[in-house]
N, C-alpha and C positions, 0 to 999 in steps of 0.2 A: 842576094840576101839569103843567108842560111838561118832557118828557124827550127829550133829544137824545143819541144814542149813536153815530150814523154819522159819526164824525169828531171824536172827543173827547167825554168825558162832560160833559154840562151838564144839571143838574136845577134847575128854578126853580119856586118856589111864589109865586103872585100876582106874577110878574115879578121876584122876588128870588131870587138864587142861593142854593141850599142845598148846593152841591157843596163838600165840604171840601178843603182843600189838603194836609192830612196824608195819608200814603200808606194807612195801614190803614183809617181810616173811609171814605176815598174808594173803596177796593177793596170795602168792605162795601156802600156805597151802589150801586156798579156792579152787584154781584151781585143786590141787591134789585130794581134796575131791569130786569135780565134776566128776572126772573119777576114783573114788576109786577102788582099786584092778586092775587097768589097767595102762599100761605104758603111761606116758605123755611125748611126745618128748621134747627135749630141745628147739627145734625151737618154739614149742607152748608156752612153759614157757617164753621164751624171748619175744615173740610177745605180751604176756599178760602184762609183766612187762614194756616193752618199745615199745608201739604201734607205735611210730613215728620212730622207728629204734633203734637197740641195739647200745649203745655207746662202745667205746674202753674199754676193760676190763669187758664187760658184763658177759662173762663166769665165770670169777673169782668172780664177785659179786654174781652171781647165786649160785655158790658153797658155798659162805659164808652164804647165806640165808639157804641153805640146811643144812649146819653145825649147824646153830642156831636152826633149827627145830629139828635136831637130839639131840642136847643138851637138849632141852625141853623134848623130848621123854625119853632120858636116865634118866633125873631127875624124871620123872613120874614112870619109872620102878624101880628106887631105892626106891621111896617112897611107892611102893606096898608092902603089907604084904606078906612075903615069905611063911607064913603058910596058906594063903588063897587058897582054892582049885581052880584050873583053869580048864576050859573045855578041856578035852582031853589031858591035861598035856603039851600042846604045849607052854604055856606061860613061863614055866621055862627056855626054851631055847630062848625066845624072846629077841631080842636086838634092839637098836635103828637102826642099819644098816639093820636089818631084817624087820623092820617096814617101814622105808623110804628107799626103796631099789634102789641102782644104777644098771641100766640095760643098755645094749648097746643103746645109743642114747637118753636116758631119765631116768625118775624116776617113781617109783610106790609106792603108799601108800597102805600098806597091813593092812587092817582093822581087820584081824583075825576073820572074821565072826561076828563082833560086830553089834550093832544096827546102823541103818542109817534111819533118818526120811523121806528122799526122797524115799527110797525103801519101807518103810512102807506105805507111801502115795500112791505109785503106785500100791502096792498089794491090798490095801483097795479099791482104785478107780477101779481097774480091776474087783474085785468081785462085786462092785456096778453096773458097766456097764453090767456085765453078768446077774445080777439079773434084771436089767431093760429090757434087751432083752427077758428074760424069763417071764416078766410080774409080777415078784414078787416084788411089790412096797414096802412092809414093809422092806424086806431085803435090797432092793436097797437104801432106805432112811437111813437105819442103817449104811450100809457099806460106802456109800458116805459121810454121816455125820462123821464117824470115820476118813475118809481121810481128811476132812476139819478141824477137830479138831486138827490135827497135826501142823497146821500153827499157829505160835506165832507172826507173823509179816511178813515183807518183806524178801524174801530170800536173804541171804548173806548181811543182813543189817550191816552197819559198815565196810564193805570191800570196798576198792577203786578198783572198777571193771574196767578191761580192756576189749578189744573186745570179748575175749572168754567167760569171765564171764558174760558180758552183754547178750550174746546170750543164755547162760544157764539160767540166770534170766528170760529172756523173755519166754523161753520154759516152765519154771516152772510156771510162772504167767498164761500163756495160758492154761496149764494143770489144774491149780486151777479153772480158770473161766469155763472150760468145765465141771469139776466135780460139781461146784456150779450150773451150768445150769441144769444138770441132777438131782441133789438133789432137787432143787426147783420143777422141773417137777414131781418128785416122790411125793413130799409133796402135790402138787396140785392134783395129781391123787388120793391121799388119803383123799381129801376133807379138807385139812388144810389151806384153803385160808385165813381165818381170822387171823390165827396165823402168816402167812407169811407177811401180809401187812406192819407191822412196819419194819421188816428186809429188805424187798424189797425197802421200801422207802429210807433207808440208802444206800443200794447197788446202786440204780439208781442215787442217788446224787453223789456217788463216781465214778461210771462208767457211765458218762453222755452220752456216745455214744454207749453203749452196747445194741444192739437191743434185744437179747434173754431175758436179765434181764428186760428190759422195757416191753416186751411182757408178761412175767410172771406177772409183777406188774399190768399191765392193766387187765389181766384176773382175778387176785386175787381181784382187786377192783370191777370189773364187777360182780363177783360172790357174793360180799358183798353188791351189790346194789349201790356202789359209782360211778355212771356214770360220773359225772362231774370231779371227781378226776382222773378217768381213762383217760378222754380226756385231762386234764391238763398235765398228765404224757406224753402223746403222743406229745403235743405241746412243752414240754421242750426238749424231745428227738429231735424233728424236728429242734428246734432252735440250739441245740448243734451240730447236724450234719451239718447244713447249715454253722454255724460259723467255724467249724473245717475243713470240706472238700467240702463245697458247694453242698452237695448231699442231696436229700430228703430221708426219711425213705423208706425201702424196700416195695415191693408190699404186702408182708405178713402183715407188720405193718399197711399199709394203709387199707387193708381189715379189720383188727381188729378194726381200728378206725371207719370205716363205720358200723361195727357190733355194736359197743358201741353206736353210734348215733341212730341206728335203735332201739336198746333195750330201750334207754332213751325215745325215741319219741313214743314208743308203750306202752301205759298204760295198766297195768294189765297182761302183759306178764311175765312169770317166769324169774328170773335172769339167770338161767342155760339155757338160750334160745338156741334152736338149730341153731340160727343164728350166734353163735360164730363159726368161722372157725375151721374145724376139727383139724388142726395142733395146735391150742391153747387150745383145750379141749380134753386131751389125752383119747383115747379109752380105754387105760389100766385101767382107773379109774373104769370101770365097773367090772373088775376082782376082786376087793377087796372092799367090802362095806366100806364107809367112817367111819362108827362108829365101825368097828371091830378091830381097832388098837388103843391101849391106848397111 
């Protein structure tokens, strides 16, 4: 089974889509993929489908949606080429009931060890984080970039999300921003600030109150000698934070702003001024010469 979540729900069995078009079974399948290969209790499924309280006959309706999903799975299995080799031979015995499994108190979607873009994202991100810890910036940039490249859009786009799916979407978005933050840091450490400026401009416009991205953007602009643009980015962040939460930027951002002002006002000083706070000028950059990576 091939499960794609990071940019719209797509679930395929033997290359055949089993993603329903109707809203309720689509939402049910989405929740099952969020806990793929694990039992999802009926109580969780009903809470997702009916967050305001399950109506009379909810259990029967849930079973009807399960039956619809199994019908789609059975159709995909019938459409599979019986002569096509299957890994380990297990697929010859695979049935709809064995893929969408009824278990005491719930249901389990058995992916049969197939591809799952969330799992791929998490593996690549983990490798990238480990490379960052080891100071291997080229590998970190590569693996974190691979993780980000798996995203095709918003997670579970097109699915009517209930409380459980909304929490999962929030978790995935938070993970993506964390990977993005580390990827940008690795790129800055490799001296690629000029290449990052256009992308960070778009990212800070999208995430108007995200302080790490604004800090990276300001550092990239500062290293390019664009002091006024860096100060303007700070002011946009400050205005957005005040409008949304009534809070000023963090002490780290305020220190960075003061550093930009100092560099701008000190004629003849290098752009890579030691006045940039250490947390915004990664020491790991010294481990890999900026020109050594193509």
